[in-house]
PDB file of the backbone (N, CA, C, O) and the ligand in Angstrom, with CONECT records:
HET     ZN  A 101       1
ATOM      1  N   MET A   1     111.980 106.518 100.908  1.00  0.00           N
ATOM      2  CA  MET A   1     112.203 106.996  99.539  1.00  0.00           C
ATOM      3  C   MET A   1     112.228 105.837  98.558  1.00  0.00           C
ATOM      4  O   MET A   1     112.769 104.767  98.839  1.00  0.00           O
ATOM      5  N   VAL A   2     111.643 106.073  97.426  1.00  0.00           N
ATOM      6  CA  VAL A   2     111.597 105.026  96.417  1.00  0.00           C
ATOM      7  C   VAL A   2     112.207 105.568  95.128  1.00  0.00           C
ATOM      8  O   VAL A   2     111.890 106.665  94.669  1.00  0.00           O
ATOM      9  N   GLU A   3     113.082 104.764  94.575  1.00  0.00           N
ATOM     10  CA  GLU A   3     113.688 105.186  93.328  1.00  0.00           C
ATOM     11  C   GLU A   3     113.181 104.337  92.178  1.00  0.00           C
ATOM     12  O   GLU A   3     112.879 103.153  92.330  1.00  0.00           O
ATOM     13  N   GLY A   4     113.101 104.965  91.051  1.00  0.00           N
ATOM     14  CA  GLY A   4     112.685 104.232  89.871  1.00  0.00           C
ATOM     15  C   GLY A   4     113.405 104.809  88.671  1.00  0.00           C
ATOM     16  O   GLY A   4     114.040 105.861  88.746  1.00  0.00           O
ATOM     17  N   ARG A   5     113.294 104.107  87.578  1.00  0.00           N
ATOM     18  CA  ARG A   5     113.983 104.593  86.394  1.00  0.00           C
ATOM     19  C   ARG A   5     113.009 105.381  85.521  1.00  0.00           C
ATOM     20  O   ARG A   5     111.968 104.876  85.099  1.00  0.00           O
ATOM     21  N   CYS A   6     113.379 106.618  85.269  1.00  0.00           N
ATOM     22  CA  CYS A   6     112.559 107.456  84.413  1.00  0.00           C
ATOM     23  C   CYS A   6     112.953 107.201  82.959  1.00  0.00           C
ATOM     24  O   CYS A   6     114.122 107.309  82.588  1.00  0.00           O
ATOM     25  N   MET A   7     111.965 106.864  82.155  1.00  0.00           N
ATOM     26  CA  MET A   7     112.234 106.555  80.755  1.00  0.00           C
ATOM     27  C   MET A   7     112.615 107.801  79.967  1.00  0.00           C
ATOM     28  O   MET A   7     113.363 107.743  78.990  1.00  0.00           O
ATOM     29  N   LYS A   8     112.084 108.916  80.416  1.00  0.00           N
ATOM     30  CA  LYS A   8     112.364 110.163  79.701  1.00  0.00           C
ATOM     31  C   LYS A   8     113.743 110.705  80.037  1.00  0.00           C
ATOM     32  O   LYS A   8     114.513 111.086  79.155  1.00  0.00           O
ATOM     33  N   CYS A   9     114.038 110.731  81.333  1.00  0.00           N
ATOM     34  CA  CYS A   9     115.337 111.251  81.769  1.00  0.00           C
ATOM     35  C   CYS A   9     116.429 110.209  81.597  1.00  0.00           C
ATOM     36  O   CYS A   9     117.615 110.541  81.603  1.00  0.00           O
ATOM     37  N   LYS A  10     116.036 108.955  81.443  1.00  0.00           N
ATOM     38  CA  LYS A  10     116.977 107.850  81.284  1.00  0.00           C
ATOM     39  C   LYS A  10     117.959 107.766  82.439  1.00  0.00           C
ATOM     40  O   LYS A  10     119.165 107.606  82.254  1.00  0.00           O
ATOM     41  N   LYS A  11     117.410 107.876  83.621  1.00  0.00           N
ATOM     42  CA  LYS A  11     118.248 107.720  84.801  1.00  0.00           C
ATOM     43  C   LYS A  11     117.377 107.396  86.002  1.00  0.00           C
ATOM     44  O   LYS A  11     116.150 107.482  85.946  1.00  0.00           O
ATOM     45  N   GLN A  12     118.036 107.023  87.083  1.00  0.00           N
ATOM     46  CA  GLN A  12     117.325 106.751  88.319  1.00  0.00           C
ATOM     47  C   GLN A  12     116.873 108.072  88.914  1.00  0.00           C
ATOM     48  O   GLN A  12     117.642 109.029  89.005  1.00  0.00           O
ATOM     49  N   VAL A  13     115.632 108.106  89.309  1.00  0.00           N
ATOM     50  CA  VAL A  13     115.124 109.307  89.963  1.00  0.00           C
ATOM     51  C   VAL A  13     114.383 108.910  91.233  1.00  0.00           C
ATOM     52  O   VAL A  13     113.995 107.756  91.416  1.00  0.00           O
ATOM     53  N   GLU A  14     114.204 109.864  92.077  1.00  0.00           N
ATOM     54  CA  GLU A  14     113.467 109.642  93.306  1.00  0.00           C
ATOM     55  C   GLU A  14     112.003 109.930  93.017  1.00  0.00           C
ATOM     56  O   GLU A  14     111.643 111.031  92.599  1.00  0.00           O
ATOM     57  N   MET A  15     111.171 108.934  93.242  1.00  0.00           N
ATOM     58  CA  MET A  15     109.754 109.098  92.916  1.00  0.00           C
ATOM     59  C   MET A  15     109.070 110.134  93.782  1.00  0.00           C
ATOM     60  O   MET A  15     109.320 110.257  94.981  1.00  0.00           O
ATOM     61  N   LYS A  16     108.217 110.855  93.134  1.00  0.00           N
ATOM     62  CA  LYS A  16     107.381 111.797  93.842  1.00  0.00           C
ATOM     63  C   LYS A  16     106.057 111.088  94.083  1.00  0.00           C
ATOM     64  O   LYS A  16     105.472 110.523  93.159  1.00  0.00           O
ATOM     65  N   ASP A  17     105.589 111.120  95.316  1.00  0.00           N
ATOM     66  CA  ASP A  17     104.302 110.514  95.647  1.00  0.00           C
ATOM     67  C   ASP A  17     104.219 109.043  95.230  1.00  0.00           C
ATOM     68  O   ASP A  17     103.301 108.666  94.501  1.00  0.00           O
ATOM     69  N   PRO A  18     105.158 108.208  95.679  1.00  0.00           N
ATOM     70  CA  PRO A  18     105.138 106.794  95.288  1.00  0.00           C
ATOM     71  C   PRO A  18     103.973 106.040  95.909  1.00  0.00           C
ATOM     72  O   PRO A  18     103.601 106.271  97.060  1.00  0.00           O
ATOM     73  N   LYS A  19     103.410 105.138  95.127  1.00  0.00           N
ATOM     74  CA  LYS A  19     102.306 104.316  95.619  1.00  0.00           C
ATOM     75  C   LYS A  19     102.625 102.862  95.349  1.00  0.00           C
ATOM     76  O   LYS A  19     103.098 102.492  94.274  1.00  0.00           O
ATOM     77  N   GLU A  20     102.356 102.056  96.346  1.00  0.00           N
ATOM     78  CA  GLU A  20     102.599 100.635  96.183  1.00  0.00           C
ATOM     79  C   GLU A  20     101.402 100.021  95.486  1.00  0.00           C
ATOM     80  O   GLU A  20     100.254 100.287  95.843  1.00  0.00           O
ATOM     81  N   THR A  21     101.675  99.216  94.510  1.00  0.00           N
ATOM     82  CA  THR A  21     100.602  98.541  93.791  1.00  0.00           C
ATOM     83  C   THR A  21     101.128  97.167  93.364  1.00  0.00           C
ATOM     84  O   THR A  21     102.219  96.762  93.766  1.00  0.00           O
ATOM     85  N   ALA A  22     100.363  96.468  92.564  1.00  0.00           N
ATOM     86  CA  ALA A  22     100.810  95.158  92.105  1.00  0.00           C
ATOM     87  C   ALA A  22     100.406  94.969  90.659  1.00  0.00           C
ATOM     88  O   ALA A  22      99.385  95.489  90.210  1.00  0.00           O
ATOM     89  N   THR A  23     101.203  94.233  89.951  1.00  0.00           N
ATOM     90  CA  THR A  23     100.878  93.945  88.564  1.00  0.00           C
ATOM     91  C   THR A  23      99.791  92.881  88.522  1.00  0.00           C
ATOM     92  O   THR A  23      99.408  92.336  89.557  1.00  0.00           O
ATOM     93  N   SER A  24      99.307  92.593  87.350  1.00  0.00           N
ATOM     94  CA  SER A  24      98.250  91.590  87.202  1.00  0.00           C
ATOM     95  C   SER A  24      98.716  90.214  87.647  1.00  0.00           C
ATOM     96  O   SER A  24      97.905  89.343  87.961  1.00  0.00           O
ATOM     97  N   ARG A  25     100.028  90.028  87.672  1.00  0.00           N
ATOM     98  CA  ARG A  25     100.566  88.735  88.115  1.00  0.00           C
ATOM     99  C   ARG A  25     100.871  88.723  89.602  1.00  0.00           C
ATOM    100  O   ARG A  25     101.408  87.750  90.131  1.00  0.00           O
ATOM    101  N   GLY A  26     100.529  89.793  90.255  1.00  0.00           N
ATOM    102  CA  GLY A  26     100.723  89.838  91.693  1.00  0.00           C
ATOM    103  C   GLY A  26     102.110  90.248  92.118  1.00  0.00           C
ATOM    104  O   GLY A  26     102.482  90.095  93.282  1.00  0.00           O
ATOM    105  N   VAL A  27     102.878  90.771  91.178  1.00  0.00           N
ATOM    106  CA  VAL A  27     104.214  91.243  91.522  1.00  0.00           C
ATOM    107  C   VAL A  27     104.098  92.658  92.073  1.00  0.00           C
ATOM    108  O   VAL A  27     103.457  93.529  91.486  1.00  0.00           O
ATOM    109  N   LYS A  28     104.734  92.855  93.209  1.00  0.00           N
ATOM    110  CA  LYS A  28     104.680  94.175  93.828  1.00  0.00           C
ATOM    111  C   LYS A  28     105.431  95.197  93.002  1.00  0.00           C
ATOM    112  O   LYS A  28     106.490  94.911  92.444  1.00  0.00           O
ATOM    113  N   MET A  29     104.878  96.374  92.934  1.00  0.00           N
ATOM    114  CA  MET A  29     105.592  97.438  92.250  1.00  0.00           C
ATOM    115  C   MET A  29     105.209  98.792  92.814  1.00  0.00           C
ATOM    116  O   MET A  29     104.189  98.946  93.485  1.00  0.00           O
ATOM    117  N   PHE A  30     106.035  99.747  92.532  1.00  0.00           N
ATOM    118  CA  PHE A  30     105.777 101.108  92.960  1.00  0.00           C
ATOM    119  C   PHE A  30     105.572 101.982  91.741  1.00  0.00           C
ATOM    120  O   PHE A  30     106.248 101.856  90.721  1.00  0.00           O
ATOM    121  N   LYS A  31     104.615 102.869  91.893  1.00  0.00           N
ATOM    122  CA  LYS A  31     104.368 103.819  90.822  1.00  0.00           C
ATOM    123  C   LYS A  31     104.438 105.215  91.402  1.00  0.00           C
ATOM    124  O   LYS A  31     103.853 105.496  92.448  1.00  0.00           O
ATOM    125  N   GLY A  32     105.139 106.067  90.733  1.00  0.00           N
ATOM    126  CA  GLY A  32     105.230 107.439  91.194  1.00  0.00           C
ATOM    127  C   GLY A  32     105.539 108.345  90.030  1.00  0.00           C
ATOM    128  O   GLY A  32     105.435 107.950  88.869  1.00  0.00           O
ATOM    129  N   LYS A  33     105.918 109.559  90.351  1.00  0.00           N
ATOM    130  CA  LYS A  33     106.214 110.495  89.277  1.00  0.00           C
ATOM    131  C   LYS A  33     107.635 111.006  89.365  1.00  0.00           C
ATOM    132  O   LYS A  33     108.198 111.177  90.446  1.00  0.00           O
ATOM    133  N   CYS A  34     108.189 111.241  88.208  1.00  0.00           N
ATOM    134  CA  CYS A  34     109.523 111.805  88.150  1.00  0.00           C
ATOM    135  C   CYS A  34     109.462 113.264  88.611  1.00  0.00           C
ATOM    136  O   CYS A  34     108.634 114.033  88.124  1.00  0.00           O
ATOM    137  N   PRO A  35     110.325 113.640  89.534  1.00  0.00           N
ATOM    138  CA  PRO A  35     110.305 115.020  90.024  1.00  0.00           C
ATOM    139  C   PRO A  35     110.792 116.019  88.988  1.00  0.00           C
ATOM    140  O   PRO A  35     110.550 117.220  89.115  1.00  0.00           O
ATOM    141  N   GLU A  36     111.467 115.533  87.979  1.00  0.00           N
ATOM    142  CA  GLU A  36     112.023 116.449  86.991  1.00  0.00           C
ATOM    143  C   GLU A  36     111.104 116.691  85.810  1.00  0.00           C
ATOM    144  O   GLU A  36     110.954 117.826  85.358  1.00  0.00           O
ATOM    145  N   CYS A  37     110.478 115.613  85.299  1.00  0.00           N
ATOM    146  CA  CYS A  37     109.663 115.790  84.103  1.00  0.00           C
ATOM    147  C   CYS A  37     108.205 115.395  84.312  1.00  0.00           C
ATOM    148  O   CYS A  37     107.374 115.635  83.437  1.00  0.00           O
ATOM    149  N   GLY A  38     107.884 114.799  85.443  1.00  0.00           N
ATOM    150  CA  GLY A  38     106.486 114.481  85.728  1.00  0.00           C
ATOM    151  C   GLY A  38     105.981 113.203  85.092  1.00  0.00           C
ATOM    152  O   GLY A  38     104.803 112.866  85.217  1.00  0.00           O
ATOM    153  N   THR A  39     106.866 112.487  84.406  1.00  0.00           N
ATOM    154  CA  THR A  39     106.481 111.222  83.799  1.00  0.00           C
ATOM    155  C   THR A  39     106.262 110.169  84.882  1.00  0.00           C
ATOM    156  O   THR A  39     106.900 110.207  85.934  1.00  0.00           O
ATOM    157  N   THR A  40     105.373 109.247  84.621  1.00  0.00           N
ATOM    158  CA  THR A  40     105.161 108.163  85.560  1.00  0.00           C
ATOM    159  C   THR A  40     106.377 107.255  85.575  1.00  0.00           C
ATOM    160  O   THR A  40     106.871 106.817  84.536  1.00  0.00           O
ATOM    161  N   VAL A  41     106.839 106.988  86.778  1.00  0.00           N
ATOM    162  CA  VAL A  41     108.014 106.135  86.970  1.00  0.00           C
ATOM    163  C   VAL A  41     107.570 104.879  87.703  1.00  0.00           C
ATOM    164  O   VAL A  41     106.841 104.948  88.693  1.00  0.00           O
ATOM    165  N   CYS A  42     108.011 103.745  87.215  1.00  0.00           N
ATOM    166  CA  CYS A  42     107.637 102.484  87.848  1.00  0.00           C
ATOM    167  C   CYS A  42     108.870 101.765  88.359  1.00  0.00           C
ATOM    168  O   CYS A  42     109.966 101.883  87.811  1.00  0.00           O
ATOM    169  N   ARG A  43     108.655 101.028  89.413  1.00  0.00           N
ATOM    170  CA  ARG A  43     109.716 100.157  89.893  1.00  0.00           C
ATOM    171  C   ARG A  43     109.085  98.846  90.277  1.00  0.00           C
ATOM    172  O   ARG A  43     108.165  98.789  91.094  1.00  0.00           O
ATOM    173  N   ILE A  44     109.587  97.807  89.682  1.00  0.00           N
ATOM    174  CA  ILE A  44     109.061  96.476  89.957  1.00  0.00           C
ATOM    175  C   ILE A  44     109.930  95.807  91.013  1.00  0.00           C
ATOM    176  O   ILE A  44     111.158  95.889  90.990  1.00  0.00           O
ATOM    177  N   GLY A  45     109.261  95.158  91.916  1.00  0.00           N
ATOM    178  CA  GLY A  45     109.996  94.494  92.983  1.00  0.00           C
ATOM    179  C   GLY A  45     110.385  95.490  94.041  1.00  0.00           C
ATOM    180  O   GLY A  45     110.487  96.687  93.770  1.00  0.00           O
ATOM    181  N   GLY A  46     110.597  95.018  95.214  1.00  0.00           N
ATOM    182  CA  GLY A  46     110.983  95.940  96.271  1.00  0.00           C
ATOM    183  C   GLY A  46     111.938  95.262  97.225  1.00  0.00           C
ATOM    184  O   GLY A  46     111.917  94.043  97.390  1.00  0.00           O
ATOM    185  N   LYS A  47     112.757  96.051  97.837  1.00  0.00           N
ATOM    186  CA  LYS A  47     113.700  95.500  98.788  1.00  0.00           C
ATOM    187  C   LYS A  47     113.240  95.866 100.197  1.00  0.00           C
ATOM    188  O   LYS A  47     113.893  95.500 101.174  1.00  0.00           O
TER     189      LYS A  47
HETATM  190 ZN    ZN A 101     112.068 112.230  84.278  1.00  0.00          ZN2+
END
């Protein structure tokens, strides 16, 4: 499970369909969708 902060809901949400990707600087990040509002949720860095 991957959590990210939804800008719309303004809280931590569990990403729907998270995908690992990287920024242009090579920083790992996850992109997924908020299960509540469908907005794209990002999380930079991973543990
Ligand atoms: Zn949301």
